[in-house]
mmCIF file of the N, C-alpha and C atoms, coordinates in Angstrom:
data_MODEL
# 
_entry.id   MODEL 
# 
loop_
_atom_site.group_PDB 
_atom_site.id 
_atom_site.type_symbol 
_atom_site.label_atom_id 
_atom_site.label_alt_id 
_atom_site.label_comp_id 
_atom_site.label_asym_id 
_atom_site.label_entity_id 
_atom_site.label_seq_id 
_atom_site.pdbx_PDB_ins_code 
_atom_site.Cartn_x 
_atom_site.Cartn_y 
_atom_site.Cartn_z 
_atom_site.occupancy 
_atom_site.B_iso_or_equiv 
_atom_site.pdbx_formal_charge 
_atom_site.auth_seq_id 
_atom_site.auth_comp_id 
_atom_site.auth_asym_id 
_atom_site.auth_atom_id 
_atom_site.pdbx_PDB_model_num 
ATOM 1   N N  . UNK A 1 1  ? 7.985   11.000 -12.686 1.00 0.00 ? 1  UNK A N  1 
ATOM 2   C CA . UNK A 1 1  ? 8.637   9.934  -12.130 1.00 0.00 ? 1  UNK A CA 1 
ATOM 3   C C  . UNK A 1 1  ? 7.892   8.971  -11.660 1.00 0.00 ? 1  UNK A C  1 
ATOM 4   N N  . UNK A 1 2  ? 8.405   7.718  -11.730 1.00 0.00 ? 2  UNK A N  1 
ATOM 5   C CA . UNK A 1 2  ? 7.812   6.285  -11.326 1.00 0.00 ? 2  UNK A CA 1 
ATOM 6   C C  . UNK A 1 2  ? 8.661   5.878  -10.078 1.00 0.00 ? 2  UNK A C  1 
ATOM 7   N N  . UNK A 1 3  ? 7.806   5.567  -8.969  1.00 0.00 ? 3  UNK A N  1 
ATOM 8   C CA . UNK A 1 3  ? 8.491   4.846  -8.101  1.00 0.00 ? 3  UNK A CA 1 
ATOM 9   C C  . UNK A 1 3  ? 7.609   3.877  -7.250  1.00 0.00 ? 3  UNK A C  1 
ATOM 10  N N  . UNK A 1 4  ? 8.018   2.756  -7.911  1.00 0.00 ? 4  UNK A N  1 
ATOM 11  C CA . UNK A 1 4  ? 7.165   1.449  -7.078  1.00 0.00 ? 4  UNK A CA 1 
ATOM 12  C C  . UNK A 1 4  ? 7.074   1.486  -5.352  1.00 0.00 ? 4  UNK A C  1 
ATOM 13  N N  . UNK A 1 5  ? 8.242   1.893  -5.112  1.00 0.00 ? 5  UNK A N  1 
ATOM 14  C CA . UNK A 1 5  ? 8.010   1.989  -3.541  1.00 0.00 ? 5  UNK A CA 1 
ATOM 15  C C  . UNK A 1 5  ? 7.150   2.673  -2.805  1.00 0.00 ? 5  UNK A C  1 
ATOM 16  N N  . UNK A 1 6  ? 6.939   3.978  -3.529  1.00 0.00 ? 6  UNK A N  1 
ATOM 17  C CA . UNK A 1 6  ? 5.666   5.008  -3.106  1.00 0.00 ? 6  UNK A CA 1 
ATOM 18  C C  . UNK A 1 6  ? 4.303   4.230  -3.661  1.00 0.00 ? 6  UNK A C  1 
ATOM 19  N N  . UNK A 1 7  ? 4.431   3.550  -4.962  1.00 0.00 ? 7  UNK A N  1 
ATOM 20  C CA . UNK A 1 7  ? 3.227   3.269  -5.388  1.00 0.00 ? 7  UNK A CA 1 
ATOM 21  C C  . UNK A 1 7  ? 2.584   2.008  -4.411  1.00 0.00 ? 7  UNK A C  1 
ATOM 22  N N  . UNK A 1 8  ? 3.549   1.282  -4.072  1.00 0.00 ? 8  UNK A N  1 
ATOM 23  C CA . UNK A 1 8  ? 2.848   0.219  -3.110  1.00 0.00 ? 8  UNK A CA 1 
ATOM 24  C C  . UNK A 1 8  ? 2.393   0.580  -1.775  1.00 0.00 ? 8  UNK A C  1 
ATOM 25  N N  . UNK A 1 9  ? 3.251   1.656  -1.242  1.00 0.00 ? 9  UNK A N  1 
ATOM 26  C CA . UNK A 1 9  ? 3.188   2.207  -0.041  1.00 0.00 ? 9  UNK A CA 1 
ATOM 27  C C  . UNK A 1 9  ? 1.555   2.942  -0.230  1.00 0.00 ? 9  UNK A C  1 
ATOM 28  N N  . UNK A 1 10 ? 1.386   3.528  -1.102  1.00 0.00 ? 10 UNK A N  1 
ATOM 29  C CA . UNK A 1 10 ? -0.168  4.218  -1.419  1.00 0.00 ? 10 UNK A CA 1 
ATOM 30  C C  . UNK A 1 10 ? -1.205  3.250  -1.520  1.00 0.00 ? 10 UNK A C  1 
ATOM 31  N N  . UNK A 1 11 ? -0.749  2.065  -2.155  1.00 0.00 ? 11 UNK A N  1 
ATOM 32  C CA . UNK A 1 11 ? -1.667  0.884  -2.377  1.00 0.00 ? 11 UNK A CA 1 
ATOM 33  C C  . UNK A 1 11 ? -2.092  0.289  -1.294  1.00 0.00 ? 11 UNK A C  1 
ATOM 34  N N  . UNK A 1 12 ? -0.981  0.252  -0.210  1.00 0.00 ? 12 UNK A N  1 
ATOM 35  C CA . UNK A 1 12 ? -1.402  -0.474 0.865   1.00 0.00 ? 12 UNK A CA 1 
ATOM 36  C C  . UNK A 1 12 ? -2.099  0.318  2.178   1.00 0.00 ? 12 UNK A C  1 
ATOM 37  N N  . UNK A 1 13 ? -1.876  1.590  1.862   1.00 0.00 ? 13 UNK A N  1 
ATOM 38  C CA . UNK A 1 13 ? -2.963  2.386  2.722   1.00 0.00 ? 13 UNK A CA 1 
ATOM 39  C C  . UNK A 1 13 ? -4.366  2.544  2.123   1.00 0.00 ? 13 UNK A C  1 
ATOM 40  N N  . UNK A 1 14 ? -4.353  2.629  0.829   1.00 0.00 ? 14 UNK A N  1 
ATOM 41  C CA . UNK A 1 14 ? -5.655  2.787  0.034   1.00 0.00 ? 14 UNK A CA 1 
ATOM 42  C C  . UNK A 1 14 ? -6.308  1.520  0.401   1.00 0.00 ? 14 UNK A C  1 
ATOM 43  N N  . UNK A 1 15 ? -5.896  0.340  0.136   1.00 0.00 ? 15 UNK A N  1 
ATOM 44  C CA . UNK A 1 15 ? -6.639  -1.085 0.310   1.00 0.00 ? 15 UNK A CA 1 
ATOM 45  C C  . UNK A 1 15 ? -6.839  -1.097 1.848   1.00 0.00 ? 15 UNK A C  1 
ATOM 46  N N  . UNK A 1 16 ? -5.992  -0.702 2.870   1.00 0.00 ? 16 UNK A N  1 
ATOM 47  C CA . UNK A 1 16 ? -6.498  -1.078 4.290   1.00 0.00 ? 16 UNK A CA 1 
ATOM 48  C C  . UNK A 1 16 ? -7.683  -0.050 4.420   1.00 0.00 ? 16 UNK A C  1 
ATOM 49  N N  . UNK A 1 17 ? -7.502  1.310  4.101   1.00 0.00 ? 17 UNK A N  1 
ATOM 50  C CA . UNK A 1 17 ? -8.817  2.173  4.457   1.00 0.00 ? 17 UNK A CA 1 
ATOM 51  C C  . UNK A 1 17 ? -10.228 1.740  3.905   1.00 0.00 ? 17 UNK A C  1 
ATOM 52  N N  . UNK A 1 18 ? -10.036 1.320  2.504   1.00 0.00 ? 18 UNK A N  1 
ATOM 53  C CA . UNK A 1 18 ? -11.130 0.866  1.752   1.00 0.00 ? 18 UNK A CA 1 
ATOM 54  C C  . UNK A 1 18 ? -11.943 -0.422 2.565   1.00 0.00 ? 18 UNK A C  1 
ATOM 55  N N  . UNK A 1 19 ? -10.945 -1.139 2.813   1.00 0.00 ? 19 UNK A N  1 
ATOM 56  C CA . UNK A 1 19 ? -11.420 -2.677 3.385   1.00 0.00 ? 19 UNK A CA 1 
ATOM 57  C C  . UNK A 1 19 ? -12.143 -2.258 4.882   1.00 0.00 ? 19 UNK A C  1 
ATOM 58  N N  . UNK A 1 20 ? -11.263 -1.477 5.651   1.00 0.00 ? 20 UNK A N  1 
ATOM 59  C CA . UNK A 1 20 ? -11.930 -1.447 6.953   1.00 0.00 ? 20 UNK A CA 1 
ATOM 60  C C  . UNK A 1 20 ? -13.218 -0.466 6.820   1.00 0.00 ? 20 UNK A C  1 
ATOM 61  N N  . UNK A 1 21 ? -13.284 0.415  6.037   1.00 0.00 ? 21 UNK A N  1 
ATOM 62  C CA . UNK A 1 21 ? -14.590 1.135  6.006   1.00 0.00 ? 21 UNK A CA 1 
ATOM 63  C C  . UNK A 1 21 ? -15.825 0.448  5.208   1.00 0.00 ? 21 UNK A C  1 
ATOM 64  N N  . UNK A 1 22 ? -15.569 -0.330 4.336   1.00 0.00 ? 22 UNK A N  1 
ATOM 65  C CA . UNK A 1 22 ? -16.605 -1.357 3.826   1.00 0.00 ? 22 UNK A CA 1 
ATOM 66  C C  . UNK A 1 22 ? -17.025 -2.410 4.859   1.00 0.00 ? 22 UNK A C  1 
ATOM 67  N N  . UNK A 1 23 ? -16.000 -2.977 5.527   1.00 0.00 ? 23 UNK A N  1 
ATOM 68  C CA . UNK A 1 23 ? -16.270 -4.077 6.545   1.00 0.00 ? 23 UNK A CA 1 
ATOM 69  C C  . UNK A 1 23 ? -17.311 -3.553 7.454   1.00 0.00 ? 23 UNK A C  1 
ATOM 70  N N  . UNK A 1 24 ? -17.302 -2.024 7.794   1.00 0.00 ? 24 UNK A N  1 
ATOM 71  C CA . UNK A 1 24 ? -18.171 -1.617 8.701   1.00 0.00 ? 24 UNK A CA 1 
ATOM 72  C C  . UNK A 1 24 ? -19.581 -1.444 8.293   1.00 0.00 ? 24 UNK A C  1 
ATOM 73  N N  . UNK A 1 25 ? -19.704 -1.005 6.868   1.00 0.00 ? 25 UNK A N  1 
ATOM 74  C CA . UNK A 1 25 ? -20.993 -0.858 6.087   1.00 0.00 ? 25 UNK A CA 1 
ATOM 75  C C  . UNK A 1 25 ? -21.399 -2.839 6.172   1.00 0.00 ? 25 UNK A C  1 
ATOM 76  N N  . UNK A 1 26 ? -20.919 -3.313 5.274   1.00 0.00 ? 26 UNK A N  1 
ATOM 77  C CA . UNK A 1 26 ? -21.406 -4.523 5.059   1.00 0.00 ? 26 UNK A CA 1 
ATOM 78  C C  . UNK A 1 26 ? -20.120 -5.717 4.890   1.00 0.00 ? 26 UNK A C  1 
ATOM 79  N N  . UNK A 1 27 ? -19.819 -6.649 5.782   1.00 0.00 ? 27 UNK A N  1 
ATOM 80  C CA . UNK A 1 27 ? -18.439 -7.328 5.569   1.00 0.00 ? 27 UNK A CA 1 
ATOM 81  C C  . UNK A 1 27 ? -18.615 -8.162 4.185   1.00 0.00 ? 27 UNK A C  1 
ATOM 82  N N  . UNK A 1 28 ? -19.767 -8.550 3.524   1.00 0.00 ? 28 UNK A N  1 
ATOM 83  C CA . UNK A 1 28 ? -19.962 -9.405 2.406   1.00 0.00 ? 28 UNK A CA 1 
ATOM 84  C C  . UNK A 1 28 ? -20.271 -8.556 1.129   1.00 0.00 ? 28 UNK A C  1 
ATOM 85  N N  . UNK A 1 29 ? -20.005 -7.231 1.393   1.00 0.00 ? 29 UNK A N  1 
ATOM 86  C CA . UNK A 1 29 ? -20.487 -6.384 -0.113  1.00 0.00 ? 29 UNK A CA 1 
ATOM 87  C C  . UNK A 1 29 ? -19.087 -6.188 -0.883  1.00 0.00 ? 29 UNK A C  1 
ATOM 88  N N  . UNK A 1 30 ? -19.291 -6.092 -2.101  1.00 0.00 ? 30 UNK A N  1 
ATOM 89  C CA . UNK A 1 30 ? -18.202 -5.812 -2.987  1.00 0.00 ? 30 UNK A CA 1 
ATOM 90  C C  . UNK A 1 30 ? -17.671 -4.336 -2.640  1.00 0.00 ? 30 UNK A C  1 
ATOM 91  N N  . UNK A 1 31 ? -16.530 -4.117 -2.547  1.00 0.00 ? 31 UNK A N  1 
ATOM 92  C CA . UNK A 1 31 ? -15.993 -2.896 -2.348  1.00 0.00 ? 31 UNK A CA 1 
ATOM 93  C C  . UNK A 1 31 ? -16.206 -1.902 -3.650  1.00 0.00 ? 31 UNK A C  1 
ATOM 94  N N  . UNK A 1 32 ? -16.571 -0.787 -3.429  1.00 0.00 ? 32 UNK A N  1 
ATOM 95  C CA . UNK A 1 32 ? -16.686 0.238  -4.424  1.00 0.00 ? 32 UNK A CA 1 
ATOM 96  C C  . UNK A 1 32 ? -15.791 1.462  -4.177  1.00 0.00 ? 32 UNK A C  1 
ATOM 97  N N  . UNK A 1 33 ? -15.265 2.014  -5.191  1.00 0.00 ? 33 UNK A N  1 
ATOM 98  C CA . UNK A 1 33 ? -14.670 3.514  -5.121  1.00 0.00 ? 33 UNK A CA 1 
ATOM 99  C C  . UNK A 1 33 ? -14.991 4.097  -6.165  1.00 0.00 ? 33 UNK A C  1 
ATOM 100 N N  . UNK A 1 34 ? -15.595 5.343  -5.781  1.00 0.00 ? 34 UNK A N  1 
ATOM 101 C CA . UNK A 1 34 ? -16.099 6.281  -6.797  1.00 0.00 ? 34 UNK A CA 1 
ATOM 102 C C  . UNK A 1 34 ? -17.179 5.868  -7.829  1.00 0.00 ? 34 UNK A C  1 
ATOM 103 N N  . UNK A 1 35 ? -17.687 4.730  -7.401  1.00 0.00 ? 35 UNK A N  1 
ATOM 104 C CA . UNK A 1 35 ? -18.874 4.102  -8.131  1.00 0.00 ? 35 UNK A CA 1 
ATOM 105 C C  . UNK A 1 35 ? -18.195 2.937  -8.942  1.00 0.00 ? 35 UNK A C  1 
ATOM 106 N N  . UNK A 1 36 ? -16.720 2.541  -8.706  1.00 0.00 ? 36 UNK A N  1 
ATOM 107 C CA . UNK A 1 36 ? -16.340 1.474  -9.653  1.00 0.00 ? 36 UNK A CA 1 
ATOM 108 C C  . UNK A 1 36 ? -16.056 0.151  -8.538  1.00 0.00 ? 36 UNK A C  1 
ATOM 109 N N  . UNK A 1 37 ? -16.619 -0.806 -8.796  1.00 0.00 ? 37 UNK A N  1 
ATOM 110 C CA . UNK A 1 37 ? -16.531 -1.973 -8.197  1.00 0.00 ? 37 UNK A CA 1 
ATOM 111 C C  . UNK A 1 37 ? -15.218 -2.742 -8.058  1.00 0.00 ? 37 UNK A C  1 
ATOM 112 N N  . UNK A 1 38 ? -14.760 -2.729 -6.843  1.00 0.00 ? 38 UNK A N  1 
ATOM 113 C CA . UNK A 1 38 ? -13.340 -3.586 -6.658  1.00 0.00 ? 38 UNK A CA 1 
ATOM 114 C C  . UNK A 1 38 ? -13.416 -4.933 -6.140  1.00 0.00 ? 38 UNK A C  1 
ATOM 115 N N  . UNK A 1 39 ? -14.115 -5.817 -6.904  1.00 0.00 ? 39 UNK A N  1 
ATOM 116 C CA . UNK A 1 39 ? -14.276 -7.278 -6.333  1.00 0.00 ? 39 UNK A CA 1 
ATOM 117 C C  . UNK A 1 39 ? -13.096 -8.131 -5.836  1.00 0.00 ? 39 UNK A C  1 
ATOM 118 N N  . UNK A 1 40 ? -12.054 -7.824 -6.138  1.00 0.00 ? 40 UNK A N  1 
ATOM 119 C CA . UNK A 1 40 ? -10.680 -8.425 -5.661  1.00 0.00 ? 40 UNK A CA 1 
ATOM 120 C C  . UNK A 1 40 ? -10.017 -7.819 -4.389  1.00 0.00 ? 40 UNK A C  1 
ATOM 121 N N  . UNK A 1 41 ? -10.506 -6.687 -4.020  1.00 0.00 ? 41 UNK A N  1 
ATOM 122 C CA . UNK A 1 41 ? -9.986  -5.696 -3.182  1.00 0.00 ? 41 UNK A CA 1 
ATOM 123 C C  . UNK A 1 41 ? -10.035 -6.553 -1.523  1.00 0.00 ? 41 UNK A C  1 
ATOM 124 N N  . UNK A 1 42 ? -9.080  -7.070 -1.313  1.00 0.00 ? 42 UNK A N  1 
ATOM 125 C CA . UNK A 1 42 ? -9.509  -7.734 0.294   1.00 0.00 ? 42 UNK A CA 1 
ATOM 126 C C  . UNK A 1 42 ? -8.414  -7.300 1.333   1.00 0.00 ? 42 UNK A C  1 
ATOM 127 N N  . UNK A 1 43 ? -8.326  -7.604 2.472   1.00 0.00 ? 43 UNK A N  1 
ATOM 128 C CA . UNK A 1 43 ? -7.316  -7.372 3.310   1.00 0.00 ? 43 UNK A CA 1 
ATOM 129 C C  . UNK A 1 43 ? -5.877  -7.903 2.883   1.00 0.00 ? 43 UNK A C  1 
ATOM 130 N N  . UNK A 1 44 ? -6.093  -9.205 2.343   1.00 0.00 ? 44 UNK A N  1 
ATOM 131 C CA . UNK A 1 44 ? -4.677  -9.996 1.712   1.00 0.00 ? 44 UNK A CA 1 
ATOM 132 C C  . UNK A 1 44 ? -4.174  -8.999 0.767   1.00 0.00 ? 44 UNK A C  1 
ATOM 133 N N  . UNK A 1 45 ? -5.100  -8.023 -0.199  1.00 0.00 ? 45 UNK A N  1 
ATOM 134 C CA . UNK A 1 45 ? -4.322  -7.076 -0.930  1.00 0.00 ? 45 UNK A CA 1 
ATOM 135 C C  . UNK A 1 45 ? -3.679  -6.141 -0.086  1.00 0.00 ? 45 UNK A C  1 
ATOM 136 N N  . UNK A 1 46 ? -3.939  -5.595 0.904   1.00 0.00 ? 46 UNK A N  1 
ATOM 137 C CA . UNK A 1 46 ? -2.987  -4.489 1.596   1.00 0.00 ? 46 UNK A CA 1 
ATOM 138 C C  . UNK A 1 46 ? -1.911  -5.520 1.945   1.00 0.00 ? 46 UNK A C  1 
ATOM 139 N N  . UNK A 1 47 ? -1.867  -6.716 2.659   1.00 0.00 ? 47 UNK A N  1 
ATOM 140 C CA . UNK A 1 47 ? -0.904  -7.384 2.838   1.00 0.00 ? 47 UNK A CA 1 
ATOM 141 C C  . UNK A 1 47 ? 0.181   -7.567 1.730   1.00 0.00 ? 47 UNK A C  1 
ATOM 142 N N  . UNK A 1 48 ? -0.555  -7.860 0.558   1.00 0.00 ? 48 UNK A N  1 
ATOM 143 C CA . UNK A 1 48 ? 0.469   -8.039 -0.645  1.00 0.00 ? 48 UNK A CA 1 
ATOM 144 C C  . UNK A 1 48 ? 1.417   -6.823 -0.863  1.00 0.00 ? 48 UNK A C  1 
ATOM 145 N N  . UNK A 1 49 ? 0.413   -5.742 -0.855  1.00 0.00 ? 49 UNK A N  1 
ATOM 146 C CA . UNK A 1 49 ? 1.020   -4.512 -1.265  1.00 0.00 ? 49 UNK A CA 1 
ATOM 147 C C  . UNK A 1 49 ? 2.188   -4.103 -0.115  1.00 0.00 ? 49 UNK A C  1 
ATOM 148 N N  . UNK A 1 50 ? 1.829   -4.264 1.138   1.00 0.00 ? 50 UNK A N  1 
ATOM 149 C CA . UNK A 1 50 ? 2.841   -3.933 2.132   1.00 0.00 ? 50 UNK A CA 1 
ATOM 150 C C  . UNK A 1 50 ? 4.181   -4.815 1.949   1.00 0.00 ? 50 UNK A C  1 
ATOM 151 N N  . UNK A 1 51 ? 3.748   -6.046 1.622   1.00 0.00 ? 51 UNK A N  1 
ATOM 152 C CA . UNK A 1 51 ? 5.056   -6.984 1.400   1.00 0.00 ? 51 UNK A CA 1 
ATOM 153 C C  . UNK A 1 51 ? 6.015   -6.531 0.354   1.00 0.00 ? 51 UNK A C  1 
ATOM 154 N N  . UNK A 1 52 ? 5.114   -6.031 -0.999  1.00 0.00 ? 52 UNK A N  1 
ATOM 155 C CA . UNK A 1 52 ? 5.920   -5.529 -1.901  1.00 0.00 ? 52 UNK A CA 1 
ATOM 156 C C  . UNK A 1 52 ? 6.911   -4.093 -1.671  1.00 0.00 ? 52 UNK A C  1 
ATOM 157 N N  . UNK A 1 53 ? 6.416   -3.459 -0.939  1.00 0.00 ? 53 UNK A N  1 
ATOM 158 C CA . UNK A 1 53 ? 6.804   -2.260 -0.215  1.00 0.00 ? 53 UNK A CA 1 
ATOM 159 C C  . UNK A 1 53 ? 8.088   -2.376 0.703   1.00 0.00 ? 53 UNK A C  1 
ATOM 160 N N  . UNK A 1 54 ? 7.887   -3.483 1.579   1.00 0.00 ? 54 UNK A N  1 
ATOM 161 C CA . UNK A 1 54 ? 8.997   -3.866 2.462   1.00 0.00 ? 54 UNK A CA 1 
ATOM 162 C C  . UNK A 1 54 ? 10.196  -4.269 1.535   1.00 0.00 ? 54 UNK A C  1 
ATOM 163 N N  . UNK A 1 55 ? 9.834   -5.123 0.586   1.00 0.00 ? 55 UNK A N  1 
ATOM 164 C CA . UNK A 1 55 ? 10.746  -5.699 -0.362  1.00 0.00 ? 55 UNK A CA 1 
ATOM 165 C C  . UNK A 1 55 ? 11.584  -4.657 -1.252  1.00 0.00 ? 55 UNK A C  1 
ATOM 166 N N  . UNK A 1 56 ? 10.889  -3.783 -1.688  1.00 0.00 ? 56 UNK A N  1 
ATOM 167 C CA . UNK A 1 56 ? 11.587  -2.428 -2.155  1.00 0.00 ? 56 UNK A CA 1 
ATOM 168 C C  . UNK A 1 56 ? 12.422  -1.809 -1.104  1.00 0.00 ? 56 UNK A C  1 
ATOM 169 N N  . UNK A 1 57 ? 11.917  -1.791 -0.187  1.00 0.00 ? 57 UNK A N  1 
ATOM 170 C CA . UNK A 1 57 ? 12.792  -0.690 1.133   1.00 0.00 ? 57 UNK A CA 1 
ATOM 171 C C  . UNK A 1 57 ? 13.941  -1.447 1.134   1.00 0.00 ? 57 UNK A C  1 
ATOM 172 N N  . UNK A 1 58 ? 13.703  -2.726 1.421   1.00 0.00 ? 58 UNK A N  1 
ATOM 173 C CA . UNK A 1 58 ? 15.109  -3.553 1.951   1.00 0.00 ? 58 UNK A CA 1 
ATOM 174 C C  . UNK A 1 58 ? 16.001  -3.642 0.495   1.00 0.00 ? 58 UNK A C  1 
ATOM 175 N N  . UNK A 1 59 ? 15.555  -3.477 -0.579  1.00 0.00 ? 59 UNK A N  1 
ATOM 176 C CA . UNK A 1 59 ? 16.652  -3.293 -1.721  1.00 0.00 ? 59 UNK A CA 1 
ATOM 177 C C  . UNK A 1 59 ? 17.276  -1.970 -1.700  1.00 0.00 ? 59 UNK A C  1 
ATOM 178 N N  . UNK A 1 60 ? 16.383  -0.994 -1.450  1.00 0.00 ? 60 UNK A N  1 
ATOM 179 C CA . UNK A 1 60 ? 17.046  0.536  -1.350  1.00 0.00 ? 60 UNK A CA 1 
ATOM 180 C C  . UNK A 1 60 ? 18.028  0.488  -0.047  1.00 0.00 ? 60 UNK A C  1 
ATOM 181 N N  . UNK A 1 61 ? 17.726  -0.082 0.877   1.00 0.00 ? 61 UNK A N  1 
ATOM 182 C CA . UNK A 1 61 ? 18.710  -0.139 2.129   1.00 0.00 ? 61 UNK A CA 1 
ATOM 183 C C  . UNK A 1 61 ? 19.750  -1.029 1.688   1.00 0.00 ? 61 UNK A C  1 
ATOM 184 N N  . UNK A 1 62 ? 19.821  -2.013 1.055   1.00 0.00 ? 62 UNK A N  1 
ATOM 185 C CA . UNK A 1 62 ? 20.828  -2.762 0.826   1.00 0.00 ? 62 UNK A CA 1 
ATOM 186 C C  . UNK A 1 62 ? 21.846  -2.081 0.021   1.00 0.00 ? 62 UNK A C  1 
ATOM 187 N N  . UNK A 1 63 ? 21.694  -0.930 -0.779  1.00 0.00 ? 63 UNK A N  1 
ATOM 188 C CA . UNK A 1 63 ? 22.568  -0.314 -1.602  1.00 0.00 ? 63 UNK A CA 1 
ATOM 189 C C  . UNK A 1 63 ? 23.467  0.523  -0.916  1.00 0.00 ? 63 UNK A C  1 
ATOM 190 N N  . UNK A 1 64 ? 24.758  0.212  -0.405  1.00 0.00 ? 64 UNK A N  1 
ATOM 191 C CA . UNK A 1 64 ? 25.509  1.205  0.248   1.00 0.00 ? 64 UNK A CA 1 
ATOM 192 C C  . UNK A 1 64 ? 25.754  2.504  -0.457  1.00 0.00 ? 64 UNK A C  1 
ATOM 193 N N  . UNK A 1 65 ? 25.621  2.646  -1.828  1.00 0.00 ? 65 UNK A N  1 
ATOM 194 C CA . UNK A 1 65 ? 25.863  4.032  -2.393  1.00 0.00 ? 65 UNK A CA 1 
ATOM 195 C C  . UNK A 1 65 ? 24.642  4.832  -2.304  1.00 0.00 ? 65 UNK A C  1 
ATOM 196 N N  . UNK A 1 66 ? 23.496  4.235  -1.902  1.00 0.00 ? 66 UNK A N  1 
ATOM 197 C CA . UNK A 1 66 ? 22.318  4.901  -1.939  1.00 0.00 ? 66 UNK A CA 1 
ATOM 198 C C  . UNK A 1 66 ? 22.126  5.432  -0.592  1.00 0.00 ? 66 UNK A C  1 
ATOM 199 N N  . UNK A 1 67 ? 21.721  6.738  -0.453  1.00 0.00 ? 67 UNK A N  1 
ATOM 200 C CA . UNK A 1 67 ? 21.449  7.212  0.857   1.00 0.00 ? 67 UNK A CA 1 
ATOM 201 C C  . UNK A 1 67 ? 20.083  7.066  0.838   1.00 0.00 ? 67 UNK A C  1 
ATOM 202 N N  . UNK A 1 68 ? 19.373  7.441  2.185   1.00 0.00 ? 68 UNK A N  1 
ATOM 203 C CA . UNK A 1 68 ? 18.053  7.291  2.250   1.00 0.00 ? 68 UNK A CA 1 
ATOM 204 C C  . UNK A 1 68 ? 17.291  8.371  1.437   1.00 0.00 ? 68 UNK A C  1 
ATOM 205 N N  . UNK A 1 69 ? 16.551  8.048  0.587   1.00 0.00 ? 69 UNK A N  1 
ATOM 206 C CA . UNK A 1 69 ? 15.718  9.018  -0.483  1.00 0.00 ? 69 UNK A CA 1 
ATOM 207 C C  . UNK A 1 69 ? 14.560  9.502  0.434   1.00 0.00 ? 69 UNK A C  1 
ATOM 208 N N  . UNK A 1 70 ? 14.050  10.622 -0.234  1.00 0.00 ? 70 UNK A N  1 
ATOM 209 C CA . UNK A 1 70 ? 12.922  11.013 -0.018  1.00 0.00 ? 70 UNK A CA 1 
ATOM 210 C C  . UNK A 1 70 ? 11.558  10.329 0.117   1.00 0.00 ? 70 UNK A C  1 
ATOM 211 N N  . UNK A 1 71 ? 11.893  9.386  -1.359  1.00 0.00 ? 71 UNK A N  1 
ATOM 212 C CA . UNK A 1 71 ? 10.854  8.233  -1.552  1.00 0.00 ? 71 UNK A CA 1 
ATOM 213 C C  . UNK A 1 71 ? 10.702  7.049  -0.517  1.00 0.00 ? 71 UNK A C  1 
ATOM 214 N N  . UNK A 1 72 ? 11.910  6.796  0.109   1.00 0.00 ? 72 UNK A N  1 
ATOM 215 C CA . UNK A 1 72 ? 11.970  5.924  1.151   1.00 0.00 ? 72 UNK A CA 1 
ATOM 216 C C  . UNK A 1 72 ? 11.237  6.177  2.377   1.00 0.00 ? 72 UNK A C  1 
ATOM 217 N N  . UNK A 1 73 ? 11.683  7.686  2.584   1.00 0.00 ? 73 UNK A N  1 
ATOM 218 C CA . UNK A 1 73 ? 11.173  8.260  3.914   1.00 0.00 ? 73 UNK A CA 1 
ATOM 219 C C  . UNK A 1 73 ? 9.640   8.604  3.965   1.00 0.00 ? 73 UNK A C  1 
ATOM 220 N N  . UNK A 1 74 ? 9.287   8.916  2.780   1.00 0.00 ? 74 UNK A N  1 
ATOM 221 C CA . UNK A 1 74 ? 7.716   8.978  2.727   1.00 0.00 ? 74 UNK A CA 1 
ATOM 222 C C  . UNK A 1 74 ? 7.105   7.933  2.657   1.00 0.00 ? 74 UNK A C  1 
ATOM 223 N N  . UNK A 1 75 ? 7.533   6.619  1.965   1.00 0.00 ? 75 UNK A N  1 
ATOM 224 C CA . UNK A 1 75 ? 6.995   5.301  1.865   1.00 0.00 ? 75 UNK A CA 1 
ATOM 225 C C  . UNK A 1 75 ? 6.996   4.752  3.418   1.00 0.00 ? 75 UNK A C  1 
ATOM 226 N N  . UNK A 1 76 ? 7.988   5.090  4.201   1.00 0.00 ? 76 UNK A N  1 
ATOM 227 C CA . UNK A 1 76 ? 8.254   4.427  5.706   1.00 0.00 ? 76 UNK A CA 1 
ATOM 228 C C  . UNK A 1 76 ? 6.991   5.132  6.331   1.00 0.00 ? 76 UNK A C  1 
ATOM 229 N N  . UNK A 1 77 ? 6.870   6.518  6.348   1.00 0.00 ? 77 UNK A N  1 
ATOM 230 C CA . UNK A 1 77 ? 5.878   7.196  6.675   1.00 0.00 ? 77 UNK A CA 1 
ATOM 231 C C  . UNK A 1 77 ? 4.337   6.621  6.371   1.00 0.00 ? 77 UNK A C  1 
ATOM 232 N N  . UNK A 1 78 ? 4.087   6.439  5.160   1.00 0.00 ? 78 UNK A N  1 
ATOM 233 C CA . UNK A 1 78 ? 2.809   5.916  4.991   1.00 0.00 ? 78 UNK A CA 1 
ATOM 234 C C  . UNK A 1 78 ? 2.469   4.498  5.233   1.00 0.00 ? 78 UNK A C  1 
ATOM 235 N N  . UNK A 1 79 ? 3.493   3.817  5.425   1.00 0.00 ? 79 UNK A N  1 
ATOM 236 C CA . UNK A 1 79 ? 3.376   2.301  5.880   1.00 0.00 ? 79 UNK A CA 1 
ATOM 237 C C  . UNK A 1 79 ? 2.893   2.790  7.570   1.00 0.00 ? 79 UNK A C  1 
ATOM 238 N N  . UNK A 1 80 ? 3.599   3.552  8.227   1.00 0.00 ? 80 UNK A N  1 
ATOM 239 C CA . UNK A 1 80 ? 3.400   3.563  9.614   1.00 0.00 ? 80 UNK A CA 1 
ATOM 240 C C  . UNK A 1 80 ? 2.169   4.036  9.895   1.00 0.00 ? 80 UNK A C  1 
ATOM 241 N N  . UNK A 1 81 ? 1.712   4.992  9.142   1.00 0.00 ? 81 UNK A N  1 
ATOM 242 C CA . UNK A 1 81 ? 0.156   5.456  9.126   1.00 0.00 ? 81 UNK A CA 1 
ATOM 243 C C  . UNK A 1 81 ? -0.783  4.457  9.341   1.00 0.00 ? 81 UNK A C  1 
# 
């Protein structure tokens, strides 16, 4: 199953976590995860993913036939974290 809502929520949390951890080590260093450099990952990346997730949540909530799904509740919980 593919859920852009959950994907963006998870990317938001991961980007925030990695940028915070690396900013404590060396604010000017390239962020790495499992030995893979992520040169374009910044706090702006986290904001980008957050905005996309909020947009998906707004689309889900605007559909009157769609009740609040497990994906939406999970995404809200992840964003709240």
